[in-house]
C-alpha positions in Angstrom: 20.1 75.6 25.3 16.8 77.2 26.8 15.6 77.2 23.2 16.3 73.9 22.7 14.3 72.9 25.8 11.4 75.2 24.8 11.2 73.2 21.2 11.5 70.0 22.9 8.2 70.5 24.9 6.4 72.4 22.1 7.1 69.2 20.0 6.3 67.0 22.7 3.0 68.7 23.4 1.9 68.6 19.9 2.4 64.9 19.8 0.5 64.6 22.8 -2.6 66.5 21.2 -2.2 64.7 18.0 -2.0 61.5 20.4 -5.4 62.1 21.8 -7.4 63.0 18.6 -6.4 59.8 17.0 -9.4 57.4 16.3 -9.1 54.3 18.5 -8.9 51.0 16.2 -12.4 49.0 15.9 -12.6 45.8 17.9 -14.0 43.3 14.9 -15.7 41.2 17.6 -17.6 44.4 18.9 -18.1 45.5 15.1 -19.7 42.0 14.5 -21.8 42.5 17.5 -22.8 46.3 16.7 -24.2 44.7 13.4 -25.8 41.9 14.7 -27.4 44.3 17.5 -28.6 47.0 15.0 -30.8 44.6 13.0 -32.5 44.0 16.0 -36.3 43.7 15.3 -35.7 42.7 11.4 -36.5 39.8 9.8 -34.3 37.6 7.7 -35.8 39.1 4.5 -34.8 42.7 5.0 -31.0 41.2 5.4 -31.0 38.9 2.6 -32.4 38.1 -1.0 -33.1 34.0 -1.8 -31.2 33.4 -4.9 -31.4 30.7 -7.3 -35.1 30.5 -7.1 -36.6 30.8 -10.6 -37.5 28.2 -12.8 -34.2 27.5 -15.7 -34.5 26.5 -19.1 -32.5 23.9 -20.5 -32.2 22.9 -24.0 -30.6 20.4 -26.4 -30.6 19.3 -30.2 -30.7 15.3 -31.1 -31.7 12.7 -33.2 -35.3 11.5 -32.8 -35.2 7.7 -34.0 -38.0 5.0 -34.9 -39.8 7.2 -37.4 -40.7 4.7 -39.9 -40.0 6.9 -43.1 -41.5 10.2 -41.6 -38.2 11.6 -40.9 -36.0 13.9 -43.4 -32.4 14.1 -44.5 -32.3 17.5 -43.4 -29.7 20.1 -45.4 -26.7 21.2 -43.6 -27.2 23.8 -40.6 -25.9 24.7 -37.1 -28.2 22.0 -35.3 -27.1 19.4 -37.7 -23.2 20.1 -36.7 -24.3 20.3 -33.2 -25.7 16.7 -33.4 -22.9 15.4 -35.5 -20.6 16.8 -32.9 -22.4 15.0 -30.1 -22.5 11.9 -31.8 -18.7 11.9 -32.8 -17.9 11.8 -29.2 -18.9 7.9 -28.8 -16.6 5.8 -31.2 -19.4 3.2 -32.3 -22.1 6.0 -33.3 -19.2 8.1 -35.0 -18.8 5.6 -37.7 -22.9 5.8 -38.6 -23.2 9.2 -37.7 -23.8 10.7 -40.9 -25.6 8.0 -42.3 -28.2 8.2 -39.3 -28.8 11.6 -39.8 -29.5 11.2 -43.5 -32.1 8.7 -43.1 -35.6 9.0 -43.4 -36.6 7.0 -40.0 -34.5 9.8 -38.0 -35.0 13.8 -37.5 -33.4 16.1 -36.1 -35.4 17.9 -32.9 -34.8 20.1 -30.1 -35.7 19.4 -26.9 -36.4 21.6 -23.8 -37.7 21.5 -20.2 -37.8 23.4 -17.2 -36.0 22.8 -14.2 -37.3 23.8 -11.0 -35.8 25.9 -8.1 -34.2 22.9 -5.5 -34.2 20.6 -7.9 -32.0 17.2 -7.0 -29.7 15.3 -9.0 -32.1 12.2 -10.4 -35.1 14.0 -10.4 -37.2 13.3 -13.4 -39.3 16.4 -15.7 -40.9 16.2 -18.6 -39.2 17.5 -22.0 -41.0 18.8 -24.8 -40.0 17.9 -28.3 -40.0 19.2 -31.9 -38.9 19.3 -35.2 -36.7 22.1 -36.4 -38.8 24.8 -38.0 -38.3 24.3 -41.6 -37.8 20.5 -41.2 -39.2 18.6 -44.1 -40.0 15.5 -41.6 -44.1 14.9 -41.4 -44.2 13.4 -38.4 -42.7 12.0 -35.2 -45.3 9.9 -34.0 -43.8 6.6 -32.9 -40.3 8.4 -32.2 -38.0 7.9 -29.3 -35.0 9.8 -27.9 -31.7 8.1 -26.2 -29.3 9.8 -24.1 -30.0 13.4 -25.3 -27.7 15.7 -23.4 -29.6 19.1 -22.1 -27.6 22.3 -21.6 -28.3 26.1 -20.5 -27.2 28.3 -23.7 -25.7 31.2 -22.8 -25.4 34.2 -25.3 -23.3 36.7 -25.0 -20.9 37.0 -28.3 -21.3 33.9 -29.2 -23.9 31.2 -28.2 -22.3 29.0 -26.1 -23.2 25.8 -23.8 -22.8 25.7 -20.0 -22.6 22.3 -18.3 -24.6 19.3 -18.9 -27.9 19.7 -16.8 -30.0 16.8 -18.0 -30.3 13.5 -19.9 -33.3 12.5 -22.0 -34.7 9.4 -22.7 -38.0 8.2 -23.9 -40.6 7.6 -26.2 -42.6 10.6 -28.0 -46.0 11.1 -26.7 -48.3 13.4 -29.1 -50.8 15.8 -27.7 -54.5 14.1 -28.1 -56.1 17.6 -28.1 -53.8 18.8 -30.9 -54.8 15.6 -33.2 -58.5 16.1 -32.3 -58.4 19.6 -33.4 -56.5 18.9 -36.7 -53.8 21.0 -35.8 -50.9 21.0 -38.3 -48.3 20.7 -35.3 -50.2 17.8 -34.2 -47.3 15.1 -35.4 -44.7 17.6 -35.2 -44.3 18.3 -31.6 -45.0 16.5 -28.3 -43.7 15.3 -24.8 -41.2 12.6 -23.4 -43.0 12.2 -20.3 -40.8 12.0 -17.2 -37.6 11.4 -19.7 -35.3 14.1 -18.6 -33.4 13.4 -15.7 -31.3 16.0 -13.8 -27.8 15.5 -13.8 -26.7 18.5 -11.5 -28.6 19.5 -8.2 -29.7 23.3 -8.5 -30.0 24.4 -4.8 -31.0 27.7 -3.7 -29.2 30.3 -1.1 -29.9 33.4 0.3 -27.8 36.2 -0.8 -27.0 38.9 1.7 -27.7 42.3 0.6 -24.0 44.4 0.2 -24.3 46.8 3.1 -25.2 43.6 5.4 -22.2 41.2 4.7 -20.6 40.2 7.7 -19.4 37.3 9.3 -21.6 38.2 12.5 -24.7 38.9 10.6 -24.5 35.5 8.5 -23.6 33.5 11.5 -26.6 34.8 13.3 -29.1 33.8 10.1 -27.6 30.5 9.6 -28.4 30.0 13.5 -32.0 31.1 13.9 -32.6 29.1 10.4 -31.1 26.1 11.9 -32.7 26.4 15.2 -36.2 26.3 13.4 -35.9 23.9 10.9 -32.9 21.3 11.6 -34.2 18.1 11.9 -32.7 14.4 13.1 -31.8 12.0 9.9 -31.3 8.0 10.7 -27.8 7.2 10.6 -26.8 11.0 10.9 -25.1 11.8 14.4 -26.9 15.0 16.2 -29.3 17.1 14.1 -28.8 17.9 10.6 -28.3 21.5 9.9 -30.4 23.4 6.8 -28.3 26.6 6.5 -25.0 27.0 6.3 -23.0 30.2 6.0 -20.5 30.3 2.8 -18.7 32.7 0.5 -16.9 35.2 2.8 -20.5 35.7 4.9 -21.9 36.5 1.7 -24.2 33.7 1.2 -26.1 30.8 3.5 -26.8 28.0 1.7 -30.2 26.2 2.1 -31.3 22.8 2.3 -35.1 22.1 1.6 -36.5 20.0 4.6 -38.7 16.9 2.9 -42.3 18.3 3.6 -41.4 21.2 1.4 -39.7 19.9 -1.3 -42.6 20.0 -3.5 -43.1 23.5 -2.3 -40.0 25.4 -2.4 -41.8 28.9 -2.7 -43.5 28.4 0.7 -40.5 27.4 2.1 -38.2 30.4 1.4 -41.1 32.4 2.2 -41.2 31.2 6.0 -37.6 31.2 5.7 -37.3 34.9 4.9 -40.2 35.6 8.0 -37.8 34.4 10.5 -37.0 37.1 13.0 -33.1 38.0 12.9 -33.1 39.1 16.4 -35.6 39.5 19.1 -36.1 39.2 23.2 -38.6 36.7 24.6 -41.0 39.9 25.3 -40.7 41.1 21.9 -41.4 37.9 20.7 -44.5 37.3 22.7 -45.6 41.0 21.7 -45.4 39.9 17.9 -47.3 36.9 18.3 -50.0 38.8 20.0 -50.2 41.2 17.4 -49.9 38.1 14.8 -52.8 36.3 16.5 -54.8 39.1 16.0 -53.5 39.6 12.3 -54.4 36.3 11.5 -58.2 36.5 12.0 -58.2 39.3 9.6 -59.3 37.8 6.0 -56.8 40.8 4.4 -53.6 39.7 6.5 -54.1 36.0 7.4 -52.1 34.8 4.7 -48.9 36.7 5.9 -49.6 36.0 9.6 -50.0 32.5 9.3 -46.4 32.5 7.4 -45.1 34.4 10.2 -46.4 32.1 12.8 -45.2 28.9 10.7 -41.8 30.9 10.8 -41.6 31.1 14.7 -42.7 27.1 14.6 -45.2 25.0 16.7 -42.4 25.4 19.8 -44.3 28.0 21.0 -47.3 27.4 22.6 -48.9 30.8 21.6 -48.4 30.1 17.9 -50.3 27.0 18.3 -52.9 28.5 20.0 -53.3 31.3 17.7 -53.2 28.7 14.8 -56.1 26.4 16.4 -58.2 29.7 17.1 -58.0 30.2 13.3 -59.2 26.7 12.4 -62.4 27.7 14.4 -62.8 30.5 11.9 -66.1 30.8 10.3 -64.2 32.7 7.2 -62.8 30.7 4.8 -59.3 32.6 4.0 -58.8 32.7 7.7 -59.4 29.0 8.0 -57.7 27.6 5.1 -54.5 29.7 6.0 -54.3 28.6 9.4 -55.3 24.8 8.2 -52.2 25.0 5.5 -49.8 26.1 8.7 -50.9 23.5 11.2 -50.5 20.9 8.1 -46.8 21.8 8.2 -46.6 21.8 11.9 -48.4 18.0 11.9 -49.0 18.1 15.7 -51.0 14.6 16.3 -53.7 16.1 18.3 -54.8 18.5 15.5 -54.2 15.7 12.2 -57.8 14.8 12.2 -59.2 18.5 12.6 -56.7 19.9 9.7 -57.2 16.6 7.1 -61.3 17.3 7.4 -61.0 21.4 6.7 -58.4 20.8 3.9 -60.4 17.6 2.5 -63.5 20.0 2.4 -61.6 22.9 0.8 -60.6 20.3 -1.9 -64.6 18.9 -2.5 -66.0 22.2 -2.5 -64.1 25.0 -3.3 -62.2 25.4 -6.9 -60.1 28.1 -5.2 -58.4 26.4 -2.5 -58.8 22.9 -4.0 -55.3 22.7 -5.6 -53.3 24.1 -2.5 -55.4 22.0 -0.5 -54.7 18.7 -2.2 -50.6 19.6 -2.7 -50.3 20.4 1.0 -52.0 16.8 2.1 -50.0 14.9 -0.2 -46.4 16.0 1.4 -47.7 16.8 5.1 -48.5 14.4 8.4 -47.5 11.4 5.9 -48.0 9.1 9.2 -51.6 10.3 9.8 -54.4 7.7 8.9 -56.6 10.2 9.3 -55.2 11.9 6.3 -55.3 9.2 4.4 -59.0 8.2 5.1 -60.4 11.3 4.2 -58.5 11.5 0.9 -59.8 8.3 0.0 -63.5 9.3 0.5 -62.6 12.0 -2.4 -61.8 9.2 -4.9 -65.8 8.6 -5.6 -66.4 12.5 -5.8 -68.2 13.3 -8.9 -65.5 16.1 -9.9 -62.4 14.7 -11.7 -60.0 17.1 -10.8 -61.0 16.3 -7.0 -60.9 12.8 -7.6 -57.6 12.5 -9.6 -56.0 15.4 -7.0 -56.9 13.0 -4.2 -55.4 10.1 -6.4 -52.2 12.0 -6.9 -52.0 13.1 -3.1 -52.3 9.5 -1.9 -49.8 8.3 -4.7 -47.5 11.1 -3.2 -47.8 9.9 0.2 -47.8 6.3 -0.1 -47.7 4.6 -4.0 -48.5 1.2 -2.2 -51.7 2.3 -0.8 -54.1 -0.3 -1.1 -56.9 1.7 -2.7 -54.6 2.9 -5.7 -51.7 1.0 -5.8 -50.7 -0.1 -9.6 -49.0 -1.9 -12.2 -45.7 -1.1 -13.8 -46.6 -2.1 -17.2 -43.6 -3.3 -19.3 -41.3 -0.2 -17.7 -43.7 1.8 -20.1 -46.1 3.5 -17.6 -48.2 3.0 -14.3 -51.6 1.4 -14.6 -54.1 1.6 -11.9 -57.4 0.0 -11.9 -59.8 1.4 -9.2 -62.9 0.2 -7.4 -63.6 3.3 -5.6 -67.4 4.1 -6.2 -68.6 7.1 -8.0 -68.8 7.8 -11.8 -66.6 6.1 -13.9 -63.8 7.8 -16.0 -60.6 7.1 -17.8 -57.6 9.5 -17.0 -54.2 9.7 -18.7 -51.3 12.0 -17.9 -49.4 14.3 -20.2 -46.9 15.2 -17.6 -44.7 14.1 -14.5 -45.1 10.7 -15.0 -46.7 8.1 -17.9 -49.8 6.9 -15.8 -53.3 5.9 -16.8 -55.9 5.4 -14.2 -59.3 3.9 -14.7 -62.0 4.6 -12.0 -64.4 1.6 -11.7 -62.3 -0.3 -14.3 -64.6 -3.2 -14.2 -67.8 -1.4 -15.8 -65.5 0.7 -18.6 -65.6 -0.9 -22.3 -65.7 -0.4 -25.9 -69.1 -0.7 -27.6 -69.6 -0.5 -31.6 -67.4 -1.2 -34.6 -64.0 -0.8 -33.5 -61.2 0.0 -35.7 -58.3 2.2 -34.1 -54.6 2.1 -35.3 -52.3 2.4 -32.2 -49.8 3.4 -34.6 -49.4 1.8 -37.9 -48.4 -1.7 -37.2 -50.6 -2.2 -34.0 -54.5 -2.2 -34.3 -57.7 -2.9 -32.3 -60.5 -4.0 -34.1 -63.9 -6.2 -33.5 -64.2 -9.5 -34.7 -67.5 -11.4 -34.1 -68.3 -11.1 -30.3 -64.7 -10.3 -29.5 -62.0 -7.8 -29.8 -58.3 -8.5 -31.9 -55.4 -6.4 -30.9 -53.1 -7.1 -33.5 -49.3 -6.4 -34.2 -47.9 -6.8 -37.9 -44.3 -7.9 -38.2 -43.2 -8.6 -34.9 -39.4 -8.8 -33.8 -39.3 -12.3 -35.8 -41.2 -11.2 -38.7 -44.5 -12.9 -37.7 -47.8 -11.1 -37.0 -49.1 -11.6 -33.5 -52.2 -11.2 -32.2 -54.6 -11.5 -29.0 -58.3 -11.9 -28.8 -59.8 -10.2 -25.9 -62.8 -9.3 -24.6 -64.5 -5.7 -25.0 -63.4 -4.3 -21.4 -60.8 -1.5 -22.4 -58.7 -3.3 -18.9 -58.2 -6.3 -21.4 -57.6 -4.2 -24.5 -54.8 -2.0 -22.7 -53.1 -5.1 -21.3 -53.1 -6.9 -25.0 -51.6 -3.6 -26.4 -48.8 -3.9 -23.7 -48.3 -7.8 -24.3 -47.7 -6.8 -28.2 -45.2 -4.4 -27.8 -47.3 -1.4 -27.6 -45.6 1.6 -25.6 -47.5 4.2 -23.7 -48.0 6.6 -26.6 -49.7 3.9 -28.6 -51.9 3.0 -25.4 -53.1 6.9 -25.1 -53.4 7.0 -29.2 -56.0 4.1 -28.7 -57.7 5.7 -25.8 -58.2 8.9 -27.2 -59.1 7.5 -30.5 -61.6 5.5 -28.7 -63.2 8.8 -27.2 -63.3 10.7 -30.3 -65.1 7.9 -32.0 -67.6 7.9 -29.4 -66.4 4.0 -28.6 -65.9 4.4 -24.5 -68.7 3.6 -22.5 -69.5 2.7 -19.2 -72.5 0.6 -17.4 -73.1 2.6 -13.9 -74.8 0.5 -11.8 -78.9 1.1 -11.4 -78.5 3.4 -14.5 -78.3 3.0 -18.4 -74.7 3.0 -20.3 -73.7 6.0 -21.1 -70.2 7.5 -22.8 -67.3 7.1 -20.3 -65.5 10.6 -20.1 -61.6 10.8 -20.7 -59.3 13.3 -18.8 -56.0 14.6 -19.5 -53.8 16.0 -16.9 -56.9 16.7 -14.5 -54.7 17.4 -11.9 -55.8 20.8 -10.1 -53.7 23.9 -11.2 -51.7 24.3 -8.1 -49.5 27.7 -8.7 -47.9 28.2 -5.5 -47.2 32.0 -6.5 -44.5 33.9 -6.3 -41.9 34.9 -3.5 -43.3 37.7 -1.2 -42.3 39.5 1.6 -44.3 39.1 4.1 -46.0 41.9 5.8 -46.6 42.6 9.5 -49.4 45.4 8.8 -49.6 46.8 12.7 -46.0 47.6 12.9 -44.4 47.3 9.4 -45.9 50.7 8.0 -42.8 52.7 7.1 -39.5 52.5 5.2 -35.8 52.1 5.8 -36.2 55.7 7.3 -36.8 54.6 11.0 -33.7 52.5 10.8 -31.4 55.1 9.2 -32.6 57.5 11.8 -31.7 54.8 14.6 -27.9 54.4 13.3 -27.4 58.1 13.4 -28.3 58.3 16.9 -26.1 55.8 17.6 -23.2 57.0 15.9 -23.7 60.6 17.9 -20.6 60.4 19.4 -17.6 58.3 19.5 -17.9 57.3 22.9 -21.3 55.8 22.2 -19.7 54.1 19.2 -17.2 52.2 20.9 -19.9 51.6 23.7 -22.3 48.9 23.3 -24.4 49.7 26.1 -24.9 53.0 24.9 -26.2 52.0 21.3 -29.7 51.3 21.9 -30.0 54.5 24.1 -31.4 57.8 23.2 -32.3 61.2 24.8 -35.3 63.2 24.6 -36.4 66.4 26.8 -37.6 64.6 29.4 -34.5 62.3 29.6 -32.8 59.3 28.6 -35.1 55.9 28.1 -34.6 52.4 26.3 -34.7 52.9 22.5 -37.7 51.7 20.8 -37.6 49.0 19.0 -41.0 50.4 17.1 -38.5 52.4 14.4 -36.8 49.0 13.8 -40.0 47.1 13.3 -40.7 50.0 10.8 -37.5 49.0 9.0 -39.7 45.6 8.0 -41.5 47.7 5.0 -44.1 45.9 3.0 -43.1 47.9 -0.3 -42.5 44.9 -2.5 -45.5 42.2 -2.4 -44.3 40.8 -5.8 -41.6 38.2 -6.9 -37.8 39.1 -5.7 -35.6 40.1 -8.2 -33.7 37.6 -9.9 -32.7 36.0 -13.2 -33.2 32.3 -14.6 -30.0 31.4 -14.9 -29.1 27.9 -13.9 -26.8 28.0 -10.9 -25.2 24.4 -9.9 -22.6 23.5 -7.5 -19.1 22.7 -8.9 -18.6 19.1 -10.5 -16.6 18.3 -7.5 -19.9 18.6 -5.4 -21.9 16.5 -7.4 -20.7 13.1 -5.8 -21.6 14.5 -2.3 -25.1 15.8 -0.6 -26.6 18.6 -2.3 -26.7 21.6 -0.2 -30.1 21.8 -1.5 -33.0 19.9 -2.3 -46.9 21.8 -2.8 
């Protein structure tokens, strides 16, 4: 009996000892809180990477029609089979598919377009078009494409199509520069300007880094982004959120605010520069630090983006930006003006508009971004409109046309640039803006012709131009005859007009001329030195013709912002802090001790400089990521896209 009693006591003691060594269960809520607090002092860019932010190429193969004998009956190939399969899906086209492909009035062509990040369903893009490498067709001039489907082709063991991502319709516009140079490719490739329509949105999102994935971190990122960017929408109850955590706390979908829709790169940079978690005192200290960095030309770009991420609701941020606007340094003043334009504070609009238009007028370096920003920000400001109108008379064509495009983006019906829809072929604008006369045509974005000082531009000399083989422009006595051979009813038609270029363009359209026909006429007239302008107070001179003179705005790459005074070390400081927080199991489960540390002089508050150091400036280049087209499921197409200078 005694032995049994001893055994029972030993077992009980052993059991008690074992129980005391058991690790307590982790409270999920405390664990989420721990992950949030451990990221104190960091930026969103340190916890998540932007995804789907690279341009994606989509392609297609189709028939170009209307070639008038310059096409070819191509030999059998994989492209021919692809086109035949596509045509066979339509019952009516299936009956004539083989004969159409064999016709000399058609040719098999390859289409290609680039879909930018944030593209929405219905957006229009340019599509490049070219003949097959070994095609026997001689020209795609006068050709057009109908309902050509575009896909992203994925290569693994076999080449296969993904989703249908675009549809192309429109006439082929050849490259005037290649024609003028006599290039052998001049008539074998071209563009369908604005002819590609996006059929599936291409949203962007943030993808949490693997070791940061938790519901608490995802929810916190969603909250801080929405606090900065949520907005009110007419007919929408409450504020519209721009961020939404999805996919098991691994992804935060982003909607793009209207003012950033033409500059997705800047938007993502600003989002990534938002603070994940900091106290009011810490925020004030960071604003003071960034205010000093803004005035340093080397750091002003990064400081401006971080101040923009904090937002105009912070009075100290606004004061810092206003000091930057008064700087004598161009880089500081420019970066401050860009951020101020996105803040859109009423009392700052005149000053910001003046600064950015001065940069557009005087600086080729800053002109593209200045004009692009003015086109999409402060849209209710009459001051911006007035400053842009002044640029329409500048001698530099990039400045003039850049101002025109900015005004059109702001308000297509602005009285200074309002145009006409010419037979659904192109947008036509005759401006009387002062300054030198100019003819401008586009080869991108949208079919458009702009005549600066249209009343002064005319043809001179013996005119003999073929807009296409059946549409000619020739002089006869004191008039210009625009003639179309064999119109729809088999009868030739003609228009007798003056030498004014405006009159000739209108006659071409009346007789069924397309945008490529008008472009062909203008470029030939320029090559043959027939375009002239009679400037007031001076002798007539040749009128310049420009193609796509929009300043070459390049938004750059996605960058991690740098807070150079505080972010000077790598993640070593963060790892050191985590080790200190895990020194004892008691501290592990007591949130009150997570941010305490011991030193020889006793305990003190944990220094957040160690966490600031975690925001390393190790990468100033593009974020990693492929150019694969990521789109939502088909079921999401009919609803609002989570994403949308």
